[in-house]
VEXSELO-845380 format. One record per residue: residue in three letters; x, z, y of N, C-alpha, C in turn. Coordinates in steps of 0.001 Angstrom, whole numbers. Example, Ala and Ser with C-alpha at 12.3 -4.5 7.8 and 13.67 -1.06 7.14 Angstrom:
<rs>
     r      n.px      n.pz      n.py     ca.px     ca.pz     ca.py      c.px      c.pz      c.py
   Ala     13190      7800     -5690     12300      7800     -4500     13200      7800     -3300
   Ser     12850      7080     -2250     13670      7140     -1060     12900      7870        30
</rs>
This chain:
<rs>
     r      n.px      n.pz      n.py     ca.px     ca.pz     ca.py      c.px      c.pz      c.py
   Met     21762    -30659     -5017     21203    -30005     -3832     19678    -30022     -3873
   Lys     19105    -31159     -4256     17653    -31234     -4323     17089    -30233     -5343
   Lys     17788    -30069     -6430     17322    -29141     -7452     17295    -27725     -6916
   Val     18310    -27345     -6135     18363    -26001     -5549     17205    -25807     -4586
   Gln     16916    -26823     -3771     15823    -26717     -2812     14487    -26536     -3526
   Val     14279    -27257     -4602     13032    -27124     -5354     12901    -25727     -5933
   Glu     13992    -25199     -6457     13948    -23867     -7058     13676    -22796     -6021
   Glu     14098    -23045     -4772     13866    -22063     -3715     12427    -22120     -3198
   Val     11851    -23303     -3175     10513    -23454     -2609      9424    -23026     -3579
   Lys      9562    -23406     -4834      8514    -23139     -5803      8187    -21654     -5972
   Pro      9180    -20774     -6049      8834    -19361     -6199      7968    -18842     -5069
   Leu      8206    -19312     -3823      7409    -18837     -2706      5963    -19260     -2872
   His      5727    -20507     -3260      4353    -20954     -3471      3733    -20228     -4661
   Ser      4527    -19947     -5682      4026    -19202     -6836      3591    -17806     -6415
   Arg      4390    -17182     -5539      4020    -15850     -5051      2715    -15916     -4266
   Arg      2551    -16972     -3461      1318    -17112     -2694       126    -17236     -3633
   Ser       280    -18039     -4690      -802    -18200     -5660     -1109    -16872     -6336
   Phe       -49    -16145     -6699      -245    -14856     -7348      -956    -13896     -6413
   Leu      -574    -13897     -5140     -1181    -12987     -4176     -2688    -13218     -4095
   Arg     -3091    -14495     -4064     -4517    -14786     -3956     -5268    -14389     -5228
   Ile     -4695    -14717     -6379     -5350    -14403     -7651     -5443    -12902     -7860
   Ser     -4342    -12177     -7562     -4349    -10735     -7781     -5324    -10044     -6848
   Gly     -5521    -10606     -5644     -6488    -10014     -4724     -7897    -10085     -5284
   Ile     -8234    -11220     -5895     -9548    -11374     -6515     -9707    -10402     -7673
   Ala     -8654    -10262     -8466     -8710     -9362     -9622     -8912     -7926     -9197
   Leu     -8231     -7516     -8142     -8355     -6134     -7692     -9716     -5871     -7052
   Ala    -10303     -6887     -6453    -11646     -6697     -5919    -12597     -6330     -7046
   Gly    -12438     -7006     -8184    -13248     -6685     -9349    -12936     -5300     -9875
   Ala    -11655     -4938     -9874    -11254     -3618    -10364    -11888     -2526     -9525
   Gly    -11984     -2761     -8213    -12594     -1764     -7342    -14048     -1528     -7708
   Leu    -14753     -2602     -8055    -16148     -2465     -8443    -16277     -1678     -9740
   Val    -15345     -1919    -10661    -15375     -1201    -11935    -15175       283    -11727
   Val    -14163       638    -10939    -13884      2059    -10713    -15036      2736     -9985
   Ala    -15612      2039     -9015    -16702      2641     -8250    -17888      2958     -9136
   Gly    -18032      2224    -10225    -19193      2444    -11070    -18901      3117    -12389
   Cys    -17649      3615    -12585    -17298      4144    -13891    -17320      5662    -13947
   Ser    -17764      6340    -12883    -17815      7789    -12909    -18816      8266    -13944
   Ser    -18492      9366    -14595    -19393      9937    -15580    -19456     11436    -15385
   Asp    -20268     12100    -16194    -20387     13540    -16079    -19081     14245    -16400
   Asp    -18173     13533    -17068    -16893     14134    -17417    -15903     14089    -16254
   Asp    -16231     13307    -15208    -15351     13238    -14053    -15496     14507    -13242
   Lys    -14405     15179    -13000    -14450     16422    -12251    -13400     16404    -11153
   Ala    -13758     16977    -10016    -12796     17118     -8937    -11835     18234     -9281
   Pro    -10683     18310     -8612     -9744     19390     -8875    -10373     20742     -8556
   Ala     -9677     21810     -8901    -10153     23148     -8574    -10444     23229     -7089
   Asp    -11366     24114     -6707    -11792     24187     -5314    -10624     24329     -4341
   Asn     -9610     25080     -4730     -8498     25285     -3805     -7559     24086     -3733
   Gln     -7862     23042     -4504     -7047     21832     -4447     -7846     20609     -4029
   Ala     -9117     20754     -3786     -9939     19614     -3398     -9572     19160     -1990
   Pro     -9616     17856     -1730     -9375     17376      -370    -10392     17978       586
   Gly     -9998     18188      1799    -10928     18736      2785    -10193     19433      3908
   Val    -10950     19862      4893    -10371     20519      6066    -10002     21957      5747
   Arg     -8757     22303      6048     -8271     23670      5895     -7581     24072      7191
   Asn     -8035     25153      7773     -7471     25623      9041     -7518     24543     10117
   Gly     -8621     23795     10117     -8839     22792     11153     -8153     21455     10929
   Val     -7406     21300      9812     -6693     20049      9533     -7052     19576      8128
   Phe     -7260     18282      7973     -7607     17746      6665     -6386     17820      5752
   Asp     -6602     18355      4534     -5543     18382      3525     -5902     17408      2417
   Leu     -4895     16677      1918     -5125     15645       912     -5568     16192      -438
   Gly     -5335     17481      -677     -5739     18078     -1942     -4692     17875     -3019
   Gly     -5037     18280     -4251     -4095     18171     -5360     -4711     17473     -6554
   Gly     -3977     17412     -7655     -4461     16752     -8858     -4662     15264     -8647
   Asp     -5404     14636     -9545     -5645     13192     -9455     -6342     12811     -8160
   Leu     -7302     13632     -7737     -8036     13310     -6517     -7112     13382     -5306
   Gly     -6189     14310     -5329     -5219     14394     -4247     -4323     13170     -4200
   Ile     -3915     12670     -5375     -3083     11467     -5432     -3875     10256     -4933
   Leu     -5144     10173     -5321     -5980      9065     -4840     -6120      9115     -3321
   Thr     -6308     10312     -2785     -6462     10460     -1340     -5161     10132      -614
   Tyr     -4065     10520     -1210     -2728     10186      -685     -2548      8665      -632
   Ala     -2919      7989     -1708     -2813      6528     -1744     -3763      5902      -723
   Tyr     -4931      6482      -561     -5912      5989       410     -5346      6060      1831
   Ala     -4628      7127      2133     -4013      7264      3457     -2985      6158      3688
   Leu     -2159      5899      2680     -1144      4857      2812     -1770      3474      2937
   Glu     -2840      3236      2188     -3494      1926      2246     -4219      1738      3572
   Gln     -4704      2823      4160     -5283      2722      5499     -4230      2214      6486
   Leu     -3033      2754      6365     -1945      2343      7258     -1607       870      7072
   Glu     -1418       445      5840     -1052      -947      5599     -2168     -1899      6016
   Ala     -3403     -1538      5722     -4533     -2393      6101     -4637     -2512      7614
   Asp     -4432     -1402      8311     -4507     -1423      9771     -3399     -2302     10353
   Phe     -2205     -2158      9806     -1069     -2940     10317     -1328     -4440     10183
   Tyr     -1692     -4883      8992     -1891     -6313      8786     -3126     -6839      9515
   Thr     -4120     -5979      9715     -5280     -6376     10506     -4845     -6707     11927
   Arg     -3964     -5882     12471     -3461     -6128     13828     -2578     -7372     13867
   Val     -1818     -7585     12812      -938     -8751     12766     -1749    -10044     12819
   Val     -2710    -10182     11908     -3440    -11454     11816     -4441    -11638     12953
   Asn     -4799    -10559     13632     -5739    -10666     14748     -5049    -10680     16105
   Ser     -3723    -10695     16082     -2984    -10781     17334     -3244    -12128     18006
   Asn     -3337    -12118     19319     -3573    -13362     20056     -2448    -14367     19876
   Thr     -1286    -13864     19486      -121    -14754     19339       219    -15038     17872
   Phe      -680    -14689     16959      -396    -14871     15535       -15    -16314     15220
   Gly      -784    -17273     15758      -542    -18681     15470       747    -19222     16053
   Ser      1199    -18639     17160      2426    -19119     17796      3665    -18347     17343
   Thr      3460    -17151     16813      4586    -16327     16369      5058    -16713     14977
   Phe      4110    -17116     14124      4440    -17425     12731      4062    -18867     12393
   Asn      4867    -19500     11544      4538    -20860     11121      3404    -20808     10100
   Ser      2935    -21955      9649      1760    -22015      8778      1989    -21300      7451
   Glu      3182    -21439      6899      3498    -20775      5636      3460    -19261      5803
   Glu      4058    -18772      6860      4081    -17334      7137      2673    -16811      7407
   Gln      1886    -17581      8124       507    -17177      8387      -269    -17024      7085
   Ser       -70    -17955      6161      -780    -17896      4878      -406    -16638      4099
   Val       887    -16339      4042      1351    -15159      3315       820    -13886      3955
   Leu       954    -13767      5269       519    -12563      5967      -999    -12378      5874
   Thr     -1741    -13477      5891     -3193    -13387      5744     -3563    -12914      4351
   Asp     -2847    -13382      3330     -3076    -12905      1963     -2813    -11405      1869
   Leu     -1715    -10957      2466     -1371     -9535      2431     -2433     -8705      3147
   Tyr     -2905     -9216      4266     -3982     -8533      5005     -5214     -8347      4127
   Arg     -5620     -9411      3456     -6815     -9326      2599     -6614     -8336      1463
   His     -5432     -8351       874     -5160     -7437      -234     -5201     -5981       203
   Glu     -4562     -5693      1349     -4500     -4294      1781     -5885     -3763      2148
   Val     -6722     -4615      2686     -8102     -4193      2969     -8824     -3903      1662
   Ile     -8598     -4747       644     -9189     -4514      -677     -8689     -3191     -1249
   His     -7380     -2948     -1145     -6817     -1699     -1657     -7444      -484      -957
   Arg     -7554      -585       357     -8147       521      1121     -9582       798       675
   Glu    -10378      -242       563    -11771       -66       177    -11897       372     -1284
   Phe    -10957       -65     -2114    -10945       359     -3512    -10788      1874     -3611
   Phe     -9818      2424     -2898     -9602      3865     -2962    -10756      4638     -2331
   Lys    -11324      4099     -1282    -12477      4759      -668    -13627      4848     -1665
   Ala    -13860      3747     -2393    -14932      3727     -3385    -14627      4653     -4551
   Ala    -13371      4642     -5016    -12985      5480     -6144    -13146      6956     -5806
   Ile    -12691      7348     -4629    -12790      8749     -4205    -14237      9145     -3993
   Ser    -15005      8268     -3368    -16422      8571     -3113    -17190      8778     -4405
   Gly    -16716      8148     -5492    -17404      8264     -6772    -17169      9577     -7483
   Val    -16159     10363     -7057    -15859     11606     -7777    -15902     12864     -6920
   Ile    -15919     12740     -5597    -15946     13943     -4762    -17316     14598     -4823
   Thr    -17339     15892     -4563    -18592     16650     -4629    -19354     16615     -3324
   Asn    -18684     16311     -2202    -19392     16154      -924    -18566     15252       -16
   Glu    -19240     14636       955    -18590     13634      1801    -17476     14210      2666
   Asn    -17453     15505      2870    -16409     16127      3672    -15053     16120      2958
   Gln    -15063     15749      1669    -13814     15669       919    -13174     14279      1005
   Leu    -13818     13356      1710    -13262     12015      1882    -12413     11979      3140
   Leu    -11170     11558      2994    -10275     11444      4146    -10910     10549      5206
   Pro    -11019     11018      6449    -11623     10180      7498    -10722      9002      7851
   Ala    -11256      8080      8611    -10468      6933      9066     -9350      7434      9975
   Leu     -8128      7060      9645     -6975      7514     10408     -6762      6635     11642
   Glu     -6132      7218     12649     -5802      6474     13860     -4294      6195     13868
   Phe     -3911      5014     14391     -2514      4597     14359     -2056      4120     15734
   Asp      -781      4329     15997      -169      3861     17232      1225      3348     16882
   Tyr      1484      2063     17129      2742      1452     16741      3783      1462     17854
   Gly      3498      2221     18910      4473      2407     19974      4925      1105     20595
   Ser      6231       893     20603      6808      -271     21276      6811     -1541     20416
   Leu      6268     -1469     19200      6230     -2652     18347      5436     -3764     19014
   Ser      6039     -4936     19113      5361     -6099     19685      4871     -6997     18559
   Phe      3567     -7197     18477      3017     -8039     17423      3237     -9522     17701
   Ser      3850     -9827     18820      4220    -11207     19126      5703    -11446     18847
   Asn      6352    -10438     18292      7775    -10541     17951      7910    -10656     16438
   Arg      8258    -11834     15953      8333    -12100     14513      9275    -11130     13809
   Thr     10437    -10917     14376     11435    -10047     13746     10916     -8623     13599
   Gln     10300     -8099     14634      9781     -6734     14591      8644     -6590     13590
   Val      7749     -7557     13568      6603     -7497     12656      7065     -7547     11206
   Leu      7955     -8473     10886      8408     -8604      9504      9253     -7403      9083
   Ala     10031     -6844      9999     10824     -5653      9678      9911     -4469      9375
   Thr      8843     -4340     10149      7886     -3267      9913      7155     -3479      8600
   Ala      6779     -4734      8323      6107     -5052      7062      7017     -4714      5883
   Lys      8290     -5029      5992      9246     -4723      4931      9321     -3216      4686
   Thr      9381     -2448      5753      9430      -983      5623      8182      -455      4936
   Leu      7021      -931      5359      5765      -451      4789      5626      -847      3322
   Glu      5992     -2083      2986      5845     -2533      1605      6827     -1821       678
   Asp      8076     -1696      1110      9056      -983       285      8638       472        83
   Thr      8126      1078      1147      7668      2463      1061      6478      2579       122
   Gly      5566      1613       193      4392      1634      -667      4748      1539     -2133
   Val      5699       671     -2479      6125       530     -3872      6747      1832     -4369
   Ala      7634      2410     -3574      8282      3672     -3953      7258      4793     -4084
   Ala      6215      4737     -3253      5175      5772     -3285      4381      5715     -4594
   Tyr      3952      4526     -4977      3205      4391     -6231      4077      4732     -7427
   Asn      5324      4270     -7409      6229      4588     -8510      6439      6093     -8632
   Gly      6536      6759     -7499      6781      8190     -7521      5562      9022     -7848
   Ala      4372      8497     -7547      3142      9262     -7789      2614      9099     -9203
   Gly      3015      8010     -9875      2480      7725    -11200      2636      8869    -12187
   Arg      3749      9556    -12146      4021     10628    -13109      3064     11811    -12952
   Tyr      2393     11891    -11799      1500     13015    -11550        34     12691    -11835
   Ile      -254     11452    -12206     -1626     11057    -12513     -1929     11376    -13969
   Thr     -3010     12103    -14214     -3347     12514    -15578     -4485     11709    -16191
   Thr     -5297     11043    -15374     -6409     10237    -15884     -5908      8839    -16223
   Pro     -5976      8436    -17490     -5426      7136    -17911     -5934      5948    -17100
   Asp     -7239      5908    -16815     -7786      4779    -16064     -7156      4665    -14678
   Tyr     -6954      5804    -14030     -6335      5796    -12707     -4890      5321    -12793
   Leu     -4194      5737    -13835     -2794      5359    -13997     -2663      3855    -14212
   Val     -3546      3297    -15023     -3518      1855    -15269     -3759      1080    -13981
   Leu     -4751      1504    -13213     -5074       810    -11975     -3973       967    -10936
   Ala     -3360      2155    -10900     -2239      2362     -9979     -1090      1424    -10349
   Gly      -898      1229    -11660       136       310    -12116      -148     -1119    -11689
   Lys     -1404     -1511    -11721     -1777     -2857    -11294     -1545     -3032     -9793
   Ile     -1915     -2002     -9026     -1766     -2105     -7575      -299     -2133     -7173
   Val       530     -1300     -7815      1944     -1291     -7428      2610     -2616     -7776
   Ser      2131     -3300     -8809      2700     -4612     -9128      2400     -5607     -8012
   Val      1230     -5480     -7411       875     -6350     -6284      1696     -5976     -5052
   Glu      1846     -4661     -4816      2640     -4212     -3674      4087     -4702     -3800
   Ala      4592     -4746     -5028      5954     -5246     -5237      6036     -6730     -4908
   Arg      4982     -7474     -5230      4931     -8890     -4858      4911     -9032     -3343
   His      4177     -8153     -2680      4143     -8166     -1214      5553     -7982      -654
   Ala      6240     -6954     -1169      7587     -6655      -681      8509     -7850      -885
   Ser      8372     -8489     -2034      9202     -9656     -2345      8903    -10806     -1396
   Ala      7630    -11041     -1128      7232    -12135      -246      7750    -11916      1175
   Ile      7632    -10691      1673      8112    -10382      3019      9619    -10586      3110
   Arg     10339    -10144      2088     11789    -10306      2081     12173    -11791      2084
   Ser     11391    -12612      1413     11666    -14048      1394     11400    -14679      2754
   Leu     10411    -14153      3474     10141    -14668      4818     11271    -14293      5771
   Ile     11806    -13095      5610     12872    -12636      6489     14165    -13405      6247
   Asn     14488    -13635      4974     15749    -14301      4632     15510    -15330      3533
   Pro     14938    -16487      3882     14605    -17521      2891     15826    -17997      2113
   Gly     15622    -18284       839     16678    -18847        27     17741    -17859      -411
   Ser     17535    -16573      -100     18513    -15561      -486     18034    -14821     -1727
   Thr     18824    -13856     -2166     18427    -13016     -3302     17734    -11739     -2825
   Asp     17433    -11652     -1525     16815    -10435      -986     15470    -10142     -1632
   Phe     14769    -11201     -2082     13445    -10994     -2663     13511    -10086     -3886
   Ala     14672    -10036     -4543     14829     -9204     -5737     15075     -7744     -5396
   Gly     15337     -7468     -4139     15455     -6093     -3696     16643     -5334     -4244
   Asp     17846     -5889     -4104     19031     -5207     -4601     19204     -3820     -3971
   Asp     18675     -3646     -2784     18841     -2370     -2087     17827     -1314     -2535
   Val     16786     -1722     -3268     15792      -750     -3721     15660      -690     -5242
   Val     16369     -1577     -5944     16377     -1556     -7403     17740     -1042     -7854
   Thr     17727        19     -8633     18985       623     -9049     19763      -294     -9994
   Ala     21066      -349     -9781     21919     -1217    -10599     22093      -660    -12010
   Ser     21941       660    -12169     22196      1281    -13464     21083      1050    -14479
   Asn     19816      1067    -14018     18724       896    -14978     17713      -181    -14596
   Gly     17946      -870    -13483     17068     -1969    -13106     15661     -1554    -12709
   Leu     15498      -326    -12256     14183       174    -11871     14095       344    -10357
   Gly     12868       164     -9830     12649       346     -8409     12658      1812     -8026
   Gln     12788      2063     -6748     12785      3438     -6252     11458      4127     -6555
   Ala     11532      5405     -6866     10340      6219     -7108     10499      7496     -6295
   Ile      9661      7659     -5288      9762      8811     -4390      8467      9613     -4464
   Lys      8582     10915     -4674      7394     11743     -4819      6647     11841     -3492
   Pro      5367     12220     -3522      4537     12223     -2312      5143     12933     -1110
   Ser      5735     14107     -1313      6279     14847      -164      7369     14041       543
   Gly      8171     13304      -225      9216     12485       364      8660     11303      1134
   Ile      7624     10677       588      6984      9545      1266      6302      9999      2547
   Ile      5592     11110      2474      4881     11611      3657      5872     11945      4763
   Ala      7005     12515      4408      8031     12824      5399      8566     11541      6036
   Ala      8793     10513      5207      9316      9243      5709      8313      8561      6635
   Val      7042      8570      6237      6007      7943      7062      5806      8732      8351
   Ser      5858     10045      8261      5701     10880      9458      6810     10589     10462
   Ala      8015     10305      9948      9144     10019     10830      8928      8735     11628
   Leu      8093      7834     11111      7794      6596     11834      6914      6855     13046
   Asp      6217      7987     13039      5350      8408     14150      4255      7389     14452
   Val      3726      6774     13395      2661      5783     13558      1291      6410     13358
   Ile      1153      7265     12342      -137      7911     12064      -387      9011     13098
   Gln     -1465      8865     13849     -1772      9800     14923     -2727     10917     14488
   Thr     -3422     10719     13379     -4361     11727     12879     -3607     12727     12006
   Pro     -3585     13996     12383     -2832     14976     11582     -3506     15264     10243
   Phe     -2706     15448      9214     -3204     15904      7916     -2075     16615      7195
   Thr     -2420     17406      6202     -1425     18112      5426     -1526     17690      3959
   Ala      -519     18051      3195      -485     17718      1763       142     18883      1011
   Gln      -407     20070      1194       208     21257       659        74     21408      -863
   Phe      -781     20614     -1488      -956     20721     -2933      -323     19570     -3709
   Leu       349     18665     -3003      1009     17542     -3655      2503     17832     -3819
   Pro      3096     17347     -4898      4511     17606     -5160      5437     16878     -4173
</rs>
């Protein structure tokens, strides 16, 4: 029995250590991308560049469109975890272990958001092509309700992993693809950690419901499918379109 308990506890602490280390690594990656633009970096064709069309911001197409799409998703995750850790009841709703994990996730998502903002700013031709700060409304979600918060976190993390997996095939710039791969590996760790908080000691962390039994791969959903799923949550209040994304 003691051996089983040790095996259950150690992975959670290992995930926490990984979360902190990977956050530091990605902070460095963001600095690299922000400074790696060259004369060879080009925005998509004018009709695919991010920007306002018919009064609504469109995410655009090509690599820049995918980056802007990811930036929108990271804005959502960063906003959610910011509200979680800054809730007046954060300390009473979650135990110390849960607080540590959620705080790590908050820091990572803010890093991810700022990383994409820097990456996009380094290649756009004018500031009007940068997706503005989005507004969010979580409706009846109570940030003092542990079950509701963790369920929402699970939805966002699972969606984020599927989004990166599904968008990877459309990225043509090798550097962007490598970095997207690094970020999705962290997002997968997030999803695993949240699942462990919801159901400790279970196999839920492995995600049997999102990893296919036939090939052992996680879900991969193309941008249009992710945007539809996120829109159904009715959390993002700022309208935008994605007419050039698959």
